C-alpha positions as CSV (number, residue, x, y, z in Angstrom):
1,M,-43.9,8.6,162.0
2,I,-45.4,9.1,158.5
3,K,-46.8,12.5,159.5
4,E,-43.4,13.6,161.0
5,L,-41.6,12.5,157.8
6,L,-44.1,14.4,155.6
7,L,-43.8,17.6,157.7
8,T,-40.1,17.5,157.9
9,S,-39.7,17.1,154.1
10,R,-41.5,20.4,153.5
11,P,-44.1,19.3,150.8
12,I,-44.6,23.0,149.8
13,S,-41.0,23.0,148.6
14,W,-40.8,19.7,146.8
15,V,-41.2,21.2,143.4
16,N,-38.3,23.6,144.0
17,T,-35.8,20.7,143.5
18,A,-37.7,18.3,141.3
19,Y,-38.6,21.0,138.8
20,P,-35.0,22.2,138.0
21,F,-33.9,18.6,137.4
22,A,-36.9,17.8,135.1
23,A,-36.7,21.0,133.2
24,A,-33.0,20.8,132.6
25,Y,-33.2,17.1,131.6
26,L,-35.8,17.9,128.9
27,L,-34.2,21.1,127.7
28,A,-30.9,19.2,127.3
29,G,-32.6,17.2,124.6
30,A,-33.5,14.0,126.5
31,G,-37.0,12.7,126.5
32,V,-39.3,11.3,129.2
33,D,-37.4,8.1,129.9
34,W,-36.9,6.0,133.0
35,K,-33.9,8.2,134.2
36,F,-36.2,11.2,133.9
37,V,-38.8,9.5,136.1
38,I,-36.4,8.2,138.7
39,G,-34.5,11.5,138.9
40,T,-37.7,13.5,139.2
41,L,-39.0,11.3,142.0
42,F,-35.7,11.4,143.8
43,F,-35.5,15.2,143.7
44,L,-39.2,15.4,144.6
45,I,-39.3,13.5,147.9
46,P,-36.1,11.6,149.1
47,Y,-33.8,14.6,148.4
48,N,-36.1,17.0,150.3
49,L,-36.5,14.5,153.2
50,L,-32.7,14.2,153.5
51,M,-32.1,18.0,153.2
52,Y,-34.8,19.1,155.7
53,G,-34.8,16.0,157.9
54,V,-31.1,16.4,158.7
55,N,-31.7,20.1,159.2
56,D,-34.7,19.7,161.6
57,V,-32.8,17.1,163.7
58,F,-29.6,19.1,164.2
59,D,-31.4,22.5,164.4
60,Y,-33.7,21.2,167.2
61,E,-32.4,23.5,170.0
62,S,-32.6,26.7,167.9
63,D,-35.9,25.7,166.4
64,L,-37.4,25.6,169.9
65,R,-36.7,29.4,170.1
66,N,-38.2,30.1,166.6
67,P,-41.9,30.9,166.6
68,R,-42.3,30.1,162.9
69,K,-41.3,26.5,163.3
70,G,-43.9,23.7,163.6
71,G,-45.7,24.2,160.2
72,V,-45.0,24.5,156.5
73,E,-41.9,26.5,157.2
74,G,-40.3,23.8,159.2
75,A,-41.1,20.9,161.4
76,L,-40.4,20.8,165.2
77,L,-39.7,17.2,165.6
78,A,-40.0,15.4,169.0
79,R,-36.5,14.6,170.3
80,E,-37.3,10.9,170.5
81,S,-38.1,10.8,166.8
82,H,-34.7,12.1,165.7
83,T,-33.0,8.7,165.2
84,A,-35.9,7.3,163.2
85,V,-36.0,10.4,161.0
86,L,-32.3,10.1,160.2
87,R,-32.7,6.4,159.5
88,W,-35.6,7.1,157.1
89,C,-33.5,9.9,155.4
90,L,-30.9,7.3,154.7
91,L,-33.3,4.5,153.6
92,A,-35.1,6.9,151.2
93,T,-32.0,8.4,149.6
94,V,-29.5,5.5,149.1
95,P,-31.6,3.3,146.7
96,F,-32.3,6.2,144.3
97,A,-28.8,7.5,144.5
98,L,-27.3,4.1,143.7
99,V,-29.6,3.6,140.7
100,L,-28.9,7.0,139.3
101,A,-25.1,6.5,139.9
102,L,-25.2,3.2,138.0
103,A,-27.1,4.9,135.1
104,G,-24.9,8.0,135.0
105,S,-21.5,9.0,133.7
106,A,-18.5,10.1,135.7
107,A,-19.5,13.7,135.2
108,S,-23.1,13.3,136.3
109,N,-22.0,11.2,139.3
110,L,-19.6,13.9,140.4
111,V,-22.5,16.5,140.2
112,L,-24.7,14.1,142.2
113,L,-22.0,13.7,144.8
114,V,-21.5,17.4,145.2
115,S,-25.3,17.9,145.5
116,L,-25.6,15.3,148.3
117,A,-22.5,16.5,150.0
118,A,-23.9,20.1,150.1
119,V,-27.1,18.9,151.6
120,L,-25.3,17.1,154.4
121,A,-22.7,19.8,155.0
122,Y,-25.3,22.5,155.5
123,S,-26.7,21.0,158.7
124,A,-24.5,18.1,159.9
125,P,-22.5,18.5,163.0
126,K,-18.9,19.7,162.7
127,L,-19.4,21.0,159.1
128,R,-22.5,23.2,159.8
129,F,-22.1,25.3,156.7
130,K,-25.4,27.0,157.7
131,E,-23.6,28.7,160.5
132,R,-20.8,30.1,158.3
133,P,-21.9,33.5,157.0
134,G,-21.9,33.8,153.3
135,L,-21.2,30.1,152.8
136,D,-24.6,29.4,154.3
137,S,-26.4,31.2,151.4
138,V,-24.1,29.7,148.7
139,T,-24.6,26.2,150.0
140,S,-28.3,26.6,150.2
141,A,-28.4,27.9,146.6
142,V,-26.4,24.8,145.5
143,H,-29.2,22.7,146.9
144,F,-31.5,24.0,144.2
145,V,-29.1,24.6,141.4
146,S,-27.3,21.3,141.5
147,P,-30.4,19.3,140.5
148,A,-30.6,21.4,137.4
149,V,-26.9,20.9,136.6
150,Y,-27.3,17.2,137.3
151,G,-30.3,16.9,135.0
152,W,-28.4,18.6,132.2
153,V,-25.3,16.5,132.6
154,L,-27.2,13.2,133.1
155,A,-29.0,13.9,129.8
156,G,-25.5,13.9,128.2
157,A,-25.5,17.5,127.1
158,A,-22.4,19.7,127.1
159,L,-22.0,22.7,129.5
160,G,-21.3,25.7,127.3
161,A,-21.1,29.4,128.2
162,T,-24.8,29.9,128.0
163,Q,-25.6,27.1,130.4
164,W,-23.1,28.4,132.9
165,L,-24.6,31.9,132.8
166,V,-28.1,30.5,133.3
167,F,-26.9,28.4,136.2
168,A,-25.1,31.4,137.6
169,A,-28.4,33.4,137.5
170,F,-30.1,30.5,139.2
171,L,-27.4,30.4,141.9
172,L,-27.9,34.1,142.5
173,W,-31.6,33.6,142.9
174,G,-30.9,30.9,145.4
175,I,-28.4,33.0,147.4
176,A,-30.9,35.9,147.5
177,S,-33.8,33.6,148.6
178,H,-31.8,32.0,151.4
179,A,-30.6,35.4,152.6
180,L,-34.2,36.6,152.6
181,G,-35.1,33.7,154.9
182,A,-32.2,34.4,157.1
183,I,-33.3,37.9,157.8
184,Q,-36.5,36.8,159.5
185,D,-34.5,34.6,161.8
186,I,-31.9,37.1,163.1
187,V,-33.4,37.3,166.6
188,P,-33.8,33.6,167.3
189,D,-30.5,32.8,165.6
190,R,-28.6,35.3,167.8
191,E,-30.4,34.0,170.9
192,A,-29.2,30.5,170.0
193,G,-25.7,31.7,169.2
194,L,-26.0,30.8,165.5
195,G,-24.2,32.7,162.7
196,S,-25.7,33.5,159.3
197,I,-25.3,36.0,156.5
198,A,-27.9,38.1,158.2
199,T,-26.7,38.0,161.8
200,V,-23.3,39.4,160.7
201,S,-24.4,41.8,158.1
202,S,-27.6,43.3,159.7
203,A,-31.1,43.0,158.4
204,R,-31.0,46.1,156.1
205,T,-27.6,45.3,154.5
206,T,-28.7,41.7,153.9
207,L,-32.0,42.9,152.3
208,Y,-30.1,45.2,149.9
209,L,-27.8,42.2,149.0
210,V,-31.0,40.2,148.3
211,L,-32.3,42.9,146.1
212,G,-29.1,43.2,144.1
213,A,-28.8,39.4,143.7
214,Y,-32.3,39.1,142.3
215,L,-31.7,42.0,139.9
216,T,-28.4,40.6,138.7
217,A,-30.0,37.2,138.2
218,G,-32.6,38.7,135.9
219,I,-30.0,40.7,133.9
220,L,-27.9,37.6,133.5
221,L,-30.8,35.7,132.0
222,F,-31.5,38.6,129.5
223,A,-27.9,38.7,128.6
224,S,-27.3,35.0,128.1
225,L,-30.5,33.9,126.3
226,D,-31.9,34.9,123.0
227,G,-35.5,35.2,121.7
228,L,-38.4,33.8,123.8
229,P,-36.2,32.2,126.5
230,S,-34.8,35.7,127.5
231,L,-38.2,36.6,128.9
232,A,-37.3,34.4,131.8
233,G,-35.4,37.4,133.0
234,V,-38.7,39.2,133.6
235,L,-39.5,36.6,136.3
236,A,-37.0,38.2,138.6
237,L,-39.4,41.2,139.0
238,P,-41.9,39.6,141.3
239,Y,-39.1,38.7,143.7
240,V,-37.7,42.2,143.5
241,L,-41.2,43.7,144.2
242,N,-41.6,41.3,147.1
243,V,-38.5,42.8,148.8
244,L,-39.2,46.5,148.2
245,P,-41.7,47.0,151.1
246,H,-39.1,45.9,153.6
247,L,-36.1,48.1,152.6
248,G,-36.5,50.0,155.9
249,V,-36.1,46.9,158.0
250,T,-34.0,46.9,161.2
251,D,-32.6,44.1,163.2
252,Q,-35.4,44.7,165.8
253,T,-38.1,44.5,163.1
254,S,-36.5,41.7,161.1
255,G,-39.2,39.2,162.1
256,G,-41.6,41.2,160.0
257,V,-39.8,39.9,156.9
258,N,-41.6,36.7,157.4
259,K,-44.4,38.3,155.4
260,A,-42.1,38.5,152.4
261,W,-41.0,35.0,153.0
262,K,-44.5,33.7,152.9
263,R,-45.2,35.6,149.7
264,F,-42.0,34.2,148.3
265,L,-43.3,30.7,148.7
266,W,-46.3,31.4,146.5
267,I,-44.4,33.6,144.1
268,N,-42.3,30.5,143.3
269,Y,-45.5,28.7,142.1
270,V,-46.6,31.6,139.9
271,C,-43.2,32.1,138.4
272,G,-42.7,28.3,138.0
273,F,-46.0,28.2,136.0
274,L,-44.9,31.0,133.8
275,L,-41.4,29.5,133.3
276,T,-43.1,26.2,132.3
277,M,-45.1,28.0,129.6
278,L,-41.8,29.4,128.3
279,I,-40.2,26.0,128.3
280,I,-43.1,24.4,126.5
281,A,-43.1,27.2,123.9
282,E,-39.3,26.8,123.4
283,L,-39.6,23.0,123.1
284,S,-42.4,23.2,120.6
285,L,-40.4,25.6,118.4
286,A,-37.2,23.4,118.6
């Protein structure tokens, strides 16, 4: 069971939720205290186990048709393990959420509630936001932006215009990244009768939406930040370059966008390192 839980939590993506929380908490002016540690651990493992565990259980039928499932891009859980996985998702999440709720304010608890609700709504039966074109990409983006908003609010900092613009840029990045992943799944999703932003828009249209969202995110960062932090806008370029080779994609060749998706996973690490250097520089000058 430990192996199944590890695979379903997508270790390669743990940093994508823990990092936004930790960075926002520190940039908001709070130090490395117990709330920082608990929050970072929560968004590192339990949050990802909940997000991807629920997804893998309720996407089982469509995942059987998807050739890229069964590795770092998604576990293919045995049907008999589904109940145990859901139980562990609950056991891992609730204690952390309760501690953070008791330590937080009304505002931070509201953000935490929205974050967890978005995680469940994406894959859970009846809601299934992942099958609602457009809403699927927005909800997925919230999965990664909400930890950052939560970290900022938990630290007790006010949300001004600059912060909202930065979070908006991050949201656009998340929307683009989800839509990019949806393109590669057009064929298996249609075979399974699943809707997504890509199945209704076509592969090429969706790819141009991805390109536009990445460019807009970079521009927003340039416009909203001053001095050294504005260089974060440059970090949109690797994502733009990753998309360009696939502008001629068709629905029939959409599976080939998996190459861009695999590059995307590693681009995140490189850009995350560069962003960390910017954050360290900014904190040292503060």
